[in-house]
CHARMM internal coordinates of N, CA and C (Angstrom, degrees):
IC EDIT
DIST 1 N 1 CA 1.4475
DIST 1 CA 1 C 1.5157
ANGL 1 N 1 CA 1 C 108.06
DIST 1 C 2 N 1.3049
ANGL 1 CA 1 C 2 N 116.74
DIHE 1 N 1 CA 1 C 2 N 160.50
DIST 2 N 2 CA 1.4681
ANGL 1 C 2 N 2 CA 122.72
DIHE 1 CA 1 C 2 N 2 CA 179.35
DIST 2 CA 2 C 1.5292
ANGL 2 N 2 CA 2 C 109.83
DIHE 1 C 2 N 2 CA 2 C -86.77
DIST 2 C 3 N 1.3132
ANGL 2 CA 2 C 3 N 116.52
DIHE 2 N 2 CA 2 C 3 N 149.23
DIST 3 N 3 CA 1.4614
ANGL 2 C 3 N 3 CA 121.19
DIHE 2 CA 2 C 3 N 3 CA 177.09
DIST 3 CA 3 C 1.5251
ANGL 3 N 3 CA 3 C 110.51
DIHE 2 C 3 N 3 CA 3 C -57.03
DIST 3 C 4 N 1.3098
ANGL 3 CA 3 C 4 N 117.49
DIHE 3 N 3 CA 3 C 4 N -36.02
DIST 4 N 4 CA 1.4663
ANGL 3 C 4 N 4 CA 121.39
DIHE 3 CA 3 C 4 N 4 CA -179.90
DIST 4 CA 4 C 1.5297
ANGL 4 N 4 CA 4 C 112.34
DIHE 3 C 4 N 4 CA 4 C -64.05
DIST 4 C 5 N 1.3402
ANGL 4 CA 4 C 5 N 118.11
DIHE 4 N 4 CA 4 C 5 N -16.74
DIST 5 N 5 CA 1.4678
ANGL 4 C 5 N 5 CA 122.47
DIHE 4 CA 4 C 5 N 5 CA 179.66
DIST 5 CA 5 C 1.5239
ANGL 5 N 5 CA 5 C 113.02
DIHE 4 C 5 N 5 CA 5 C -96.62
DIST 5 C 6 N 1.3287
ANGL 5 CA 5 C 6 N 118.34
DIHE 5 N 5 CA 5 C 6 N -7.96
DIST 6 N 6 CA 1.4657
ANGL 5 C 6 N 6 CA 121.47
DIHE 5 CA 5 C 6 N 6 CA -179.44
DIST 6 CA 6 C 1.5284
ANGL 6 N 6 CA 6 C 109.87
DIHE 5 C 6 N 6 CA 6 C -68.19
DIST 6 C 7 N 1.3137
ANGL 6 CA 6 C 7 N 115.70
DIHE 6 N 6 CA 6 C 7 N 152.66
DIST 7 N 7 CA 1.4612
ANGL 6 C 7 N 7 CA 121.28
DIHE 6 CA 6 C 7 N 7 CA 179.44
DIST 7 CA 7 C 1.5267
ANGL 7 N 7 CA 7 C 110.20
DIHE 6 C 7 N 7 CA 7 C -94.43
DIST 7 C 8 N 1.3050
ANGL 7 CA 7 C 8 N 116.44
DIHE 7 N 7 CA 7 C 8 N 156.53
DIST 8 N 8 CA 1.4624
ANGL 7 C 8 N 8 CA 121.42
DIHE 7 CA 7 C 8 N 8 CA 178.41
DIST 8 CA 8 C 1.5232
ANGL 8 N 8 CA 8 C 109.21
DIHE 7 C 8 N 8 CA 8 C -60.01
DIST 8 C 9 N 1.3291
ANGL 8 CA 8 C 9 N 116.41
DIHE 8 N 8 CA 8 C 9 N 131.10
DIST 9 N 9 CA 1.4547
ANGL 8 C 9 N 9 CA 122.73
DIHE 8 CA 8 C 9 N 9 CA 178.30
DIST 9 CA 9 C 1.5170
ANGL 9 N 9 CA 9 C 115.01
DIHE 8 C 9 N 9 CA 9 C 84.55
DIST 9 C 10 N 1.3104
ANGL 9 CA 9 C 10 N 118.16
DIHE 9 N 9 CA 9 C 10 N -9.93
DIST 10 N 10 CA 1.4576
ANGL 9 C 10 N 10 CA 121.63
DIHE 9 CA 9 C 10 N 10 CA -179.04
DIST 10 CA 10 C 1.5286
ANGL 10 N 10 CA 10 C 109.81
DIHE 9 C 10 N 10 CA 10 C -69.87
DIST 10 C 11 N 1.3194
ANGL 10 CA 10 C 11 N 116.68
DIHE 10 N 10 CA 10 C 11 N 130.36
DIST 11 N 11 CA 1.4641
ANGL 10 C 11 N 11 CA 121.91
DIHE 10 CA 10 C 11 N 11 CA 178.58
DIST 11 CA 11 C 1.5290
ANGL 11 N 11 CA 11 C 108.41
DIHE 10 C 11 N 11 CA 11 C -81.40
DIST 11 C 12 N 1.3264
ANGL 11 CA 11 C 12 N 115.27
DIHE 11 N 11 CA 11 C 12 N 128.20
DIST 12 N 12 CA 1.4571
ANGL 11 C 12 N 12 CA 120.93
DIHE 11 CA 11 C 12 N 12 CA -176.71
DIST 12 CA 12 C 1.5284
ANGL 12 N 12 CA 12 C 110.34
DIHE 11 C 12 N 12 CA 12 C -138.35
DIST 12 C 13 N 1.3017
ANGL 12 CA 12 C 13 N 115.21
DIHE 12 N 12 CA 12 C 13 N 164.97
DIST 13 N 13 CA 1.4652
ANGL 12 C 13 N 13 CA 123.25
DIHE 12 CA 12 C 13 N 13 CA 172.75
DIST 13 CA 13 C 1.5244
ANGL 13 N 13 CA 13 C 106.48
DIHE 12 C 13 N 13 CA 13 C -122.61
DIST 13 C 14 N 1.3094
ANGL 13 CA 13 C 14 N 117.16
DIHE 13 N 13 CA 13 C 14 N 135.17
DIST 14 N 14 CA 1.4598
ANGL 13 C 14 N 14 CA 120.56
DIHE 13 CA 13 C 14 N 14 CA 177.50
DIST 14 CA 14 C 1.5252
ANGL 14 N 14 CA 14 C 108.18
DIHE 13 C 14 N 14 CA 14 C -73.65
DIST 14 C 15 N 1.3326
ANGL 14 CA 14 C 15 N 116.25
DIHE 14 N 14 CA 14 C 15 N 124.03
DIST 15 N 15 CA 1.4625
ANGL 14 C 15 N 15 CA 121.63
DIHE 14 CA 14 C 15 N 15 CA -177.81
DIST 15 CA 15 C 1.5253
ANGL 15 N 15 CA 15 C 111.54
DIHE 14 C 15 N 15 CA 15 C -94.96
DIST 15 C 16 N 1.3353
ANGL 15 CA 15 C 16 N 117.45
DIHE 15 N 15 CA 15 C 16 N -39.10
DIST 16 N 16 CA 1.4688
ANGL 15 C 16 N 16 CA 121.29
DIHE 15 CA 15 C 16 N 16 CA -178.32
DIST 16 CA 16 C 1.5187
ANGL 16 N 16 CA 16 C 109.83
DIHE 15 C 16 N 16 CA 16 C -160.36
DIST 16 C 17 N 1.3258
ANGL 16 CA 16 C 17 N 115.29
DIHE 16 N 16 CA 16 C 17 N 148.88
DIST 17 N 17 CA 1.4675
ANGL 16 C 17 N 17 CA 121.82
DIHE 16 CA 16 C 17 N 17 CA 177.07
DIST 17 CA 17 C 1.5214
ANGL 17 N 17 CA 17 C 106.95
DIHE 16 C 17 N 17 CA 17 C -123.05
DIST 17 C 18 N 1.3261
ANGL 17 CA 17 C 18 N 116.98
DIHE 17 N 17 CA 17 C 18 N 125.22
DIST 18 N 18 CA 1.4596
ANGL 17 C 18 N 18 CA 120.73
DIHE 17 CA 17 C 18 N 18 CA -178.96
DIST 18 CA 18 C 1.5157
ANGL 18 N 18 CA 18 C 110.82
DIHE 17 C 18 N 18 CA 18 C -129.40
DIST 18 C 19 N 1.3078
ANGL 18 CA 18 C 19 N 115.49
DIHE 18 N 18 CA 18 C 19 N -170.56
DIST 19 N 19 CA 1.4575
ANGL 18 C 19 N 19 CA 121.00
DIHE 18 CA 18 C 19 N 19 CA 176.62
DIST 19 CA 19 C 1.5192
ANGL 19 N 19 CA 19 C 113.15
DIHE 18 C 19 N 19 CA 19 C 82.95
DIST 19 C 20 N 1.3243
ANGL 19 CA 19 C 20 N 114.14
DIHE 19 N 19 CA 19 C 20 N 178.13
DIST 20 N 20 CA 1.4641
ANGL 19 C 20 N 20 CA 121.30
DIHE 19 CA 19 C 20 N 20 CA -176.94
DIST 20 CA 20 C 1.5222
ANGL 20 N 20 CA 20 C 113.32
DIHE 19 C 20 N 20 CA 20 C -67.43
DIST 20 C 21 N 1.3187
ANGL 20 CA 20 C 21 N 117.76
DIHE 20 N 20 CA 20 C 21 N -23.17
DIST 21 N 21 CA 1.4617
ANGL 20 C 21 N 21 CA 121.38
DIHE 20 CA 20 C 21 N 21 CA -176.31
DIST 21 CA 21 C 1.5295
ANGL 21 N 21 CA 21 C 112.55
DIHE 20 C 21 N 21 CA 21 C -90.47
DIST 21 C 22 N 1.3202
ANGL 21 CA 21 C 22 N 117.76
DIHE 21 N 21 CA 21 C 22 N 8.01
DIST 22 N 22 CA 1.4691
ANGL 21 C 22 N 22 CA 120.82
DIHE 21 CA 21 C 22 N 22 CA -175.14
DIST 22 CA 22 C 1.5279
ANGL 22 N 22 CA 22 C 112.92
DIHE 21 C 22 N 22 CA 22 C -54.36
DIST 22 C 23 N 1.3184
ANGL 22 CA 22 C 23 N 117.95
DIHE 22 N 22 CA 22 C 23 N -50.46
DIST 23 N 23 CA 1.4705
ANGL 22 C 23 N 23 CA 120.59
DIHE 22 CA 22 C 23 N 23 CA -177.34
DIST 23 CA 23 C 1.5242
ANGL 23 N 23 CA 23 C 110.80
DIHE 22 C 23 N 23 CA 23 C -61.29
DIST 23 C 24 N 1.3273
ANGL 23 CA 23 C 24 N 116.57
DIHE 23 N 23 CA 23 C 24 N -42.11
DIST 24 N 24 CA 1.4713
ANGL 23 C 24 N 24 CA 119.73
DIHE 23 CA 23 C 24 N 24 CA 179.74
DIST 24 CA 24 C 1.5255
ANGL 24 N 24 CA 24 C 111.05
DIHE 23 C 24 N 24 CA 24 C -65.56
DIST 24 C 25 N 1.3242
ANGL 24 CA 24 C 25 N 117.31
DIHE 24 N 24 CA 24 C 25 N -44.85
DIST 25 N 25 CA 1.4635
ANGL 24 C 25 N 25 CA 120.67
DIHE 24 CA 24 C 25 N 25 CA 179.37
DIST 25 CA 25 C 1.5240
ANGL 25 N 25 CA 25 C 110.93
DIHE 24 C 25 N 25 CA 25 C -62.44
DIST 25 C 26 N 1.3195
ANGL 25 CA 25 C 26 N 117.00
DIHE 25 N 25 CA 25 C 26 N -43.70
DIST 26 N 26 CA 1.4612
ANGL 25 C 26 N 26 CA 119.73
DIHE 25 CA 25 C 26 N 26 CA 179.78
DIST 26 CA 26 C 1.5223
ANGL 26 N 26 CA 26 C 111.36
DIHE 25 C 26 N 26 CA 26 C -64.70
DIST 26 C 27 N 1.3252
ANGL 26 CA 26 C 27 N 117.91
DIHE 26 N 26 CA 26 C 27 N -33.11
DIST 27 N 27 CA 1.4690
ANGL 26 C 27 N 27 CA 119.96
DIHE 26 CA 26 C 27 N 27 CA 177.11
DIST 27 CA 27 C 1.5276
ANGL 27 N 27 CA 27 C 111.67
DIHE 26 C 27 N 27 CA 27 C -67.54
DIST 27 C 28 N 1.3371
ANGL 27 CA 27 C 28 N 116.99
DIHE 27 N 27 CA 27 C 28 N -21.40
DIST 28 N 28 CA 1.4676
ANGL 27 C 28 N 28 CA 121.67
DIHE 27 CA 27 C 28 N 28 CA 177.59
DIST 28 CA 28 C 1.5262
ANGL 28 N 28 CA 28 C 111.56
DIHE 27 C 28 N 28 CA 28 C -93.69
DIST 28 C 29 N 1.3481
ANGL 28 CA 28 C 29 N 117.26
DIHE 28 N 28 CA 28 C 29 N 4.78
DIST 29 N 29 CA 1.4538
ANGL 28 C 29 N 29 CA 120.72
DIHE 28 CA 28 C 29 N 29 CA 177.48
DIST 29 CA 29 C 1.5133
ANGL 29 N 29 CA 29 C 114.81
DIHE 28 C 29 N 29 CA 29 C 95.06
DIST 29 C 30 N 1.3255
ANGL 29 CA 29 C 30 N 117.50
DIHE 29 N 29 CA 29 C 30 N 2.81
DIST 30 N 30 CA 1.4622
ANGL 29 C 30 N 30 CA 121.37
DIHE 29 CA 29 C 30 N 30 CA 178.81
DIST 30 CA 30 C 1.5224
ANGL 30 N 30 CA 30 C 107.17
DIHE 29 C 30 N 30 CA 30 C -86.46
DIST 30 C 31 N 1.3537
ANGL 30 CA 30 C 31 N 115.50
DIHE 30 N 30 CA 30 C 31 N 93.07
DIST 31 N 31 CA 1.4680
ANGL 30 C 31 N 31 CA 121.93
DIHE 30 CA 30 C 31 N 31 CA -175.97
DIST 31 CA 31 C 1.5205
ANGL 31 N 31 CA 31 C 110.04
DIHE 30 C 31 N 31 CA 31 C -134.93
DIST 31 C 32 N 1.3059
ANGL 31 CA 31 C 32 N 114.96
DIHE 31 N 31 CA 31 C 32 N 159.15
DIST 32 N 32 CA 1.4614
ANGL 31 C 32 N 32 CA 120.77
DIHE 31 CA 31 C 32 N 32 CA 176.66
DIST 32 CA 32 C 1.5233
ANGL 32 N 32 CA 32 C 109.90
DIHE 31 C 32 N 32 CA 32 C -57.23
DIST 32 C 33 N 1.3241
ANGL 32 CA 32 C 33 N 115.46
DIHE 32 N 32 CA 32 C 33 N 138.61
DIST 33 N 33 CA 1.4575
ANGL 32 C 33 N 33 CA 121.94
DIHE 32 CA 32 C 33 N 33 CA 177.94
DIST 33 CA 33 C 1.5150
ANGL 33 N 33 CA 33 C 114.67
DIHE 32 C 33 N 33 CA 33 C 93.29
DIST 33 C 34 N 1.3237
ANGL 33 CA 33 C 34 N 118.11
DIHE 33 N 33 CA 33 C 34 N -10.51
DIST 34 N 34 CA 1.4674
ANGL 33 C 34 N 34 CA 121.33
DIHE 33 CA 33 C 34 N 34 CA -177.71
DIST 34 CA 34 C 1.5286
ANGL 34 N 34 CA 34 C 110.90
DIHE 33 C 34 N 34 CA 34 C -84.01
DIST 34 C 35 N 1.3436
ANGL 34 CA 34 C 35 N 117.56
DIHE 34 N 34 CA 34 C 35 N 137.70
DIST 35 N 35 CA 1.4654
ANGL 34 C 35 N 35 CA 120.24
DIHE 34 CA 34 C 35 N 35 CA 174.89
DIST 35 CA 35 C 1.5235
ANGL 35 N 35 CA 35 C 109.77
DIHE 34 C 35 N 35 CA 35 C -72.88
DIST 35 C 36 N 1.3268
ANGL 35 CA 35 C 36 N 116.10
DIHE 35 N 35 CA 35 C 36 N 148.23
DIST 36 N 36 CA 1.4632
ANGL 35 C 36 N 36 CA 120.18
DIHE 35 CA 35 C 36 N 36 CA -178.00
DIST 36 CA 36 C 1.5214
ANGL 36 N 36 CA 36 C 110.09
DIHE 35 C 36 N 36 CA 36 C -152.60
DIST 36 C 37 N 1.3260
ANGL 36 CA 36 C 37 N 115.40
DIHE 36 N 36 CA 36 C 37 N 166.88
DIST 37 N 37 CA 1.4679
ANGL 36 C 37 N 37 CA 122.64
DIHE 36 CA 36 C 37 N 37 CA 173.86
DIST 37 CA 37 C 1.5191
ANGL 37 N 37 CA 37 C 108.21
DIHE 36 C 37 N 37 CA 37 C -157.13
DIST 37 C 38 N 1.3330
ANGL 37 CA 37 C 38 N 116.33
DIHE 37 N 37 CA 37 C 38 N 136.95
DIST 38 N 38 CA 1.4623
ANGL 37 C 38 N 38 CA 120.76
DIHE 37 CA 37 C 38 N 38 CA 175.02
DIST 38 CA 38 C 1.5235
ANGL 38 N 38 CA 38 C 107.57
DIHE 37 C 38 N 38 CA 38 C -77.46
DIST 38 C 39 N 1.3273
ANGL 38 CA 38 C 39 N 116.97
DIHE 38 N 38 CA 38 C 39 N 128.48
DIST 39 N 39 CA 1.4630
ANGL 38 C 39 N 39 CA 121.06
DIHE 38 CA 38 C 39 N 39 CA 179.47
DIST 39 CA 39 C 1.5170
ANGL 39 N 39 CA 39 C 112.78
DIHE 38 C 39 N 39 CA 39 C -101.72
DIST 39 C 40 N 1.3347
ANGL 39 CA 39 C 40 N 116.89
DIHE 39 N 39 CA 39 C 40 N -31.30
DIST 40 N 40 CA 1.4597
ANGL 39 C 40 N 40 CA 119.68
DIHE 39 CA 39 C 40 N 40 CA -175.14
DIST 40 CA 40 C 1.5199
ANGL 40 N 40 CA 40 C 111.07
DIHE 39 C 40 N 40 CA 40 C -159.34
DIST 40 C 41 N 1.3312
ANGL 40 CA 40 C 41 N 115.76
DIHE 40 N 40 CA 40 C 41 N 144.79
DIST 41 N 41 CA 1.4625
ANGL 40 C 41 N 41 CA 123.04
DIHE 40 CA 40 C 41 N 41 CA 171.37
DIST 41 CA 41 C 1.5131
ANGL 41 N 41 CA 41 C 107.85
DIHE 40 C 41 N 41 CA 41 C -115.34
DIST 41 C 42 N 1.3159
ANGL 41 CA 41 C 42 N 117.99
DIHE 41 N 41 CA 41 C 42 N 134.79
DIST 42 N 42 CA 1.4658
ANGL 41 C 42 N 42 CA 121.08
DIHE 41 CA 41 C 42 N 42 CA 172.03
DIST 42 CA 42 C 1.5265
ANGL 42 N 42 CA 42 C 107.52
DIHE 41 C 42 N 42 CA 42 C -77.60
DIST 42 C 43 N 1.3235
ANGL 42 CA 42 C 43 N 117.75
DIHE 42 N 42 CA 42 C 43 N 151.02
DIST 43 N 43 CA 1.4649
ANGL 42 C 43 N 43 CA 120.13
DIHE 42 CA 42 C 43 N 43 CA -179.18
DIST 43 CA 43 C 1.5299
ANGL 43 N 43 CA 43 C 112.21
DIHE 42 C 43 N 43 CA 43 C -66.53
DIST 43 C 44 N 1.3148
ANGL 43 CA 43 C 44 N 114.93
DIHE 43 N 43 CA 43 C 44 N 161.06
DIST 44 N 44 CA 1.4675
ANGL 43 C 44 N 44 CA 123.42
DIHE 43 CA 43 C 44 N 44 CA 174.17
DIST 44 CA 44 C 1.5286
ANGL 44 N 44 CA 44 C 113.13
DIHE 43 C 44 N 44 CA 44 C 58.25
DIST 44 C 45 N 1.3398
ANGL 44 CA 44 C 45 N 115.89
DIHE 44 N 44 CA 44 C 45 N 48.34
DIST 45 N 45 CA 1.4728
ANGL 44 C 45 N 45 CA 120.89
DIHE 44 CA 44 C 45 N 45 CA 177.91
DIST 45 CA 45 C 1.5203
ANGL 45 N 45 CA 45 C 113.36
DIHE 44 C 45 N 45 CA 45 C 57.31
DIST 45 C 46 N 1.3046
ANGL 45 CA 45 C 46 N 117.07
DIHE 45 N 45 CA 45 C 46 N 36.46
DIST 46 N 46 CA 1.4572
ANGL 45 C 46 N 46 CA 121.67
DIHE 45 CA 45 C 46 N 46 CA 179.32
DIST 46 CA 46 C 1.5155
ANGL 46 N 46 CA 46 C 111.62
DIHE 45 C 46 N 46 CA 46 C -84.62
DIST 46 C 47 N 1.3111
ANGL 46 CA 46 C 47 N 115.70
DIHE 46 N 46 CA 46 C 47 N -146.05
DIST 47 N 47 CA 1.4632
ANGL 46 C 47 N 47 CA 122.28
DIHE 46 CA 46 C 47 N 47 CA -176.65
DIST 47 CA 47 C 1.5267
ANGL 47 N 47 CA 47 C 111.39
DIHE 46 C 47 N 47 CA 47 C -77.72
DIST 47 C 48 N 1.3266
ANGL 47 CA 47 C 48 N 115.19
DIHE 47 N 47 CA 47 C 48 N 165.00
DIST 48 N 48 CA 1.4479
ANGL 47 C 48 N 48 CA 119.91
DIHE 47 CA 47 C 48 N 48 CA 171.99
DIST 48 CA 48 C 1.5169
ANGL 48 N 48 CA 48 C 109.48
DIHE 47 C 48 N 48 CA 48 C -130.74
DIST 48 C 49 N 1.3140
ANGL 48 CA 48 C 49 N 114.73
DIHE 48 N 48 CA 48 C 49 N 148.58
DIST 49 N 49 CA 1.4568
ANGL 48 C 49 N 49 CA 122.64
DIHE 48 CA 48 C 49 N 49 CA 177.24
DIST 49 CA 49 C 1.5153
ANGL 49 N 49 CA 49 C 106.92
DIHE 48 C 49 N 49 CA 49 C -102.76
DIST 49 C 50 N 1.3283
ANGL 49 CA 49 C 50 N 115.64
DIHE 49 N 49 CA 49 C 50 N 121.86
DIST 50 N 50 CA 1.4563
ANGL 49 C 50 N 50 CA 122.32
DIHE 49 CA 49 C 50 N 50 CA -178.43
DIST 50 CA 50 C 1.5161
ANGL 50 N 50 CA 50 C 108.26
DIHE 49 C 50 N 50 CA 50 C -123.81
DIST 50 C 51 N 1.3174
ANGL 50 CA 50 C 51 N 117.05
DIHE 50 N 50 CA 50 C 51 N 134.93
DIST 51 N 51 CA 1.4570
ANGL 50 C 51 N 51 CA 120.71
DIHE 50 CA 50 C 51 N 51 CA 174.28
DIST 51 CA 51 C 1.5225
ANGL 51 N 51 CA 51 C 106.56
DIHE 50 C 51 N 51 CA 51 C -98.62
DIST 51 C 52 N 1.3400
ANGL 51 CA 51 C 52 N 115.79
DIHE 51 N 51 CA 51 C 52 N 115.84
DIST 52 N 52 CA 1.4624
ANGL 51 C 52 N 52 CA 122.41
DIHE 51 CA 51 C 52 N 52 CA -178.20
DIST 52 CA 52 C 1.5172
ANGL 52 N 52 CA 52 C 107.91
DIHE 51 C 52 N 52 CA 52 C -113.61
DIST 52 C 53 N 1.3417
ANGL 52 CA 52 C 53 N 115.92
DIHE 52 N 52 CA 52 C 53 N 114.04
DIST 53 N 53 CA 1.4590
ANGL 52 C 53 N 53 CA 121.36
DIHE 52 CA 52 C 53 N 53 CA 179.85
DIST 53 CA 53 C 1.5310
ANGL 53 N 53 CA 53 C 111.12
DIHE 52 C 53 N 53 CA 53 C 51.08
DIST 53 C 54 N 1.3460
ANGL 53 CA 53 C 54 N 115.85
DIHE 53 N 53 CA 53 C 54 N 39.23
DIST 54 N 54 CA 1.4592
ANGL 53 C 54 N 54 CA 121.42
DIHE 53 CA 53 C 54 N 54 CA 176.69
DIST 54 CA 54 C 1.5173
ANGL 54 N 54 CA 54 C 115.32
DIHE 53 C 54 N 54 CA 54 C 88.61
DIST 54 C 55 N 1.3233
ANGL 54 CA 54 C 55 N 118.51
DIHE 54 N 54 CA 54 C 55 N -4.67
DIST 55 N 55 CA 1.4667
ANGL 54 C 55 N 55 CA 122.11
DIHE 54 CA 54 C 55 N 55 CA -177.87
DIST 55 CA 55 C 1.5246
ANGL 55 N 55 CA 55 C 109.50
DIHE 54 C 55 N 55 CA 55 C -107.72
DIST 55 C 56 N 1.3335
ANGL 55 CA 55 C 56 N 116.77
DIHE 55 N 55 CA 55 C 56 N 130.31
DIST 56 N 56 CA 1.4648
ANGL 55 C 56 N 56 CA 121.38
DIHE 55 CA 55 C 56 N 56 CA 178.85
DIST 56 CA 56 C 1.5234
ANGL 56 N 56 CA 56 C 109.89
DIHE 55 C 56 N 56 CA 56 C -77.26
DIST 56 C 57 N 1.3279
ANGL 56 CA 56 C 57 N 115.86
DIHE 56 N 56 CA 56 C 57 N 128.00
DIST 57 N 57 CA 1.4642
ANGL 56 C 57 N 57 CA 122.47
DIHE 56 CA 56 C 57 N 57 CA 179.64
DIST 57 CA 57 C 1.5273
ANGL 57 N 57 CA 57 C 107.76
DIHE 56 C 57 N 57 CA 57 C -129.49
DIST 57 C 58 N 1.3266
ANGL 57 CA 57 C 58 N 116.50
DIHE 57 N 57 CA 57 C 58 N 129.02
DIST 58 N 58 CA 1.4634
ANGL 57 C 58 N 58 CA 121.76
DIHE 57 CA 57 C 58 N 58 CA 176.59
DIST 58 CA 58 C 1.5221
ANGL 58 N 58 CA 58 C 108.08
DIHE 57 C 58 N 58 CA 58 C -106.80
DIST 58 C 59 N 1.3331
ANGL 58 CA 58 C 59 N 115.58
DIHE 58 N 58 CA 58 C 59 N 133.39
DIST 59 N 59 CA 1.4697
ANGL 58 C 59 N 59 CA 119.89
DIHE 58 CA 58 C 59 N 59 CA 179.06
DIST 59 CA 59 C 1.5150
ANGL 59 N 59 CA 59 C 109.99
DIHE 58 C 59 N 59 CA 59 C -147.30
DIST 59 C 60 N 1.3257
ANGL 59 CA 59 C 60 N 114.86
DIHE 59 N 59 CA 59 C 60 N 157.96
DIST 60 N 60 CA 1.4612
ANGL 59 C 60 N 60 CA 119.96
DIHE 59 CA 59 C 60 N 60 CA 175.38
DIST 60 CA 60 C 1.5239
ANGL 60 N 60 CA 60 C 109.33
DIHE 59 C 60 N 60 CA 60 C -71.94
DIST 60 C 61 N 1.3066
ANGL 60 CA 60 C 61 N 115.28
DIHE 60 N 60 CA 60 C 61 N 151.40
DIST 61 N 61 CA 1.4626
ANGL 60 C 61 N 61 CA 120.53
DIHE 60 CA 60 C 61 N 61 CA 179.50
DIST 61 CA 61 C 1.5375
ANGL 61 N 61 CA 61 C 111.15
DIHE 60 C 61 N 61 CA 61 C -60.98
DIST 61 C 62 N 1.3301
ANGL 61 CA 61 C 62 N 117.66
DIHE 61 N 61 CA 61 C 62 N -33.15
DIST 62 N 62 CA 1.4709
ANGL 61 C 62 N 62 CA 120.40
DIHE 61 CA 61 C 62 N 62 CA 178.60
DIST 62 CA 62 C 1.5266
ANGL 62 N 62 CA 62 C 111.25
DIHE 61 C 62 N 62 CA 62 C -61.41
DIST 62 C 63 N 1.3236
ANGL 62 CA 62 C 63 N 116.74
DIHE 62 N 62 CA 62 C 63 N -36.70
DIST 63 N 63 CA 1.4725
ANGL 62 C 63 N 63 CA 121.31
DIHE 62 CA 62 C 63 N 63 CA 177.98
DIST 63 CA 63 C 1.5272
ANGL 63 N 63 CA 63 C 109.83
DIHE 62 C 63 N 63 CA 63 C -71.70
DIST 63 C 64 N 1.3279
ANGL 63 CA 63 C 64 N 117.26
DIHE 63 N 63 CA 63 C 64 N -39.72
DIST 64 N 64 CA 1.4681
ANGL 63 C 64 N 64 CA 121.63
DIHE 63 CA 63 C 64 N 64 CA -179.21
DIST 64 CA 64 C 1.5245
ANGL 64 N 64 CA 64 C 111.73
DIHE 63 C 64 N 64 CA 64 C -61.35
DIST 64 C 65 N 1.3167
ANGL 64 CA 64 C 65 N 117.62
DIHE 64 N 64 CA 64 C 65 N -22.64
DIST 65 N 65 CA 1.4720
ANGL 64 C 65 N 65 CA 120.98
DIHE 64 CA 64 C 65 N 65 CA 178.60
DIST 65 CA 65 C 1.5310
ANGL 65 N 65 CA 65 C 112.16
DIHE 64 C 65 N 65 CA 65 C -70.71
DIST 65 C 66 N 1.3276
ANGL 65 CA 65 C 66 N 117.66
DIHE 65 N 65 CA 65 C 66 N -15.48
DIST 66 N 66 CA 1.4643
ANGL 65 C 66 N 66 CA 121.48
DIHE 65 CA 65 C 66 N 66 CA 178.08
DIST 66 CA 66 C 1.5286
ANGL 66 N 66 CA 66 C 112.30
DIHE 65 C 66 N 66 CA 66 C -90.99
DIST 66 C 67 N 1.3267
ANGL 66 CA 66 C 67 N 117.57
DIHE 66 N 66 CA 66 C 67 N 0.83
DIST 67 N 67 CA 1.4645
ANGL 66 C 67 N 67 CA 121.71
DIHE 66 CA 66 C 67 N 67 CA -176.81
DIST 67 CA 67 C 1.5256
ANGL 67 N 67 CA 67 C 109.15
DIHE 66 C 67 N 67 CA 67 C -109.73
DIST 67 C 68 N 1.3226
ANGL 67 CA 67 C 68 N 115.99
DIHE 67 N 67 CA 67 C 68 N 117.06
DIST 68 N 68 CA 1.4643
ANGL 67 C 68 N 68 CA 122.07
DIHE 67 CA 67 C 68 N 68 CA 177.02
DIST 68 CA 68 C 1.5240
ANGL 68 N 68 CA 68 C 108.49
DIHE 67 C 68 N 68 CA 68 C -87.63
DIST 68 C 69 N 1.3290
ANGL 68 CA 68 C 69 N 116.54
DIHE 68 N 68 CA 68 C 69 N 135.18
DIST 69 N 69 CA 1.4595
ANGL 68 C 69 N 69 CA 121.47
DIHE 68 CA 68 C 69 N 69 CA 179.49
DIST 69 CA 69 C 1.5243
ANGL 69 N 69 CA 69 C 109.94
DIHE 68 C 69 N 69 CA 69 C -132.28
DIST 69 C 70 N 1.3272
ANGL 69 CA 69 C 70 N 114.94
DIHE 69 N 69 CA 69 C 70 N 162.73
DIST 70 N 70 CA 1.4655
ANGL 69 C 70 N 70 CA 122.04
DIHE 69 CA 69 C 70 N 70 CA 175.26
DIST 70 CA 70 C 1.5170
ANGL 70 N 70 CA 70 C 107.95
DIHE 69 C 70 N 70 CA 70 C -127.63
DIST 70 C 71 N 1.3204
ANGL 70 CA 70 C 71 N 116.02
DIHE 70 N 70 CA 70 C 71 N 141.82
DIST 71 N 71 CA 1.4723
ANGL 70 C 71 N 71 CA 120.15
DIHE 70 CA 70 C 71 N 71 CA 175.37
DIST 71 CA 71 C 1.5213
ANGL 71 N 71 CA 71 C 109.41
DIHE 70 C 71 N 71 CA 71 C -70.17
DIST 71 C 72 N 1.3233
ANGL 71 CA 71 C 72 N 114.96
DIHE 71 N 71 CA 71 C 72 N 147.28
DIST 72 N 72 CA 1.4688
ANGL 71 C 72 N 72 CA 120.23
DIHE 71 CA 71 C 72 N 72 CA 177.98
DIST 72 CA 72 C 1.5129
ANGL 72 N 72 CA 72 C 108.39
DIHE 71 C 72 N 72 CA 72 C -95.12
END
COOR INIT
IC SEED 1 N 1 CA 1 C
IC BUILD
């Protein structure tokens, strides 16, 4: 499933990071194998706040669609 489809509070593991933003996301710690959880969604398809391995990361929902995750 895509990170953009995860529910708030759901425990997930990042399976793969793709798209043009891959290098930037990986530099922020968003990499395959890292535990994560969505903490907040902004209204109207805005940004989402994701905690990845204990670090808060904010990204647009369009970017989150390039991140494959698995439920834990």
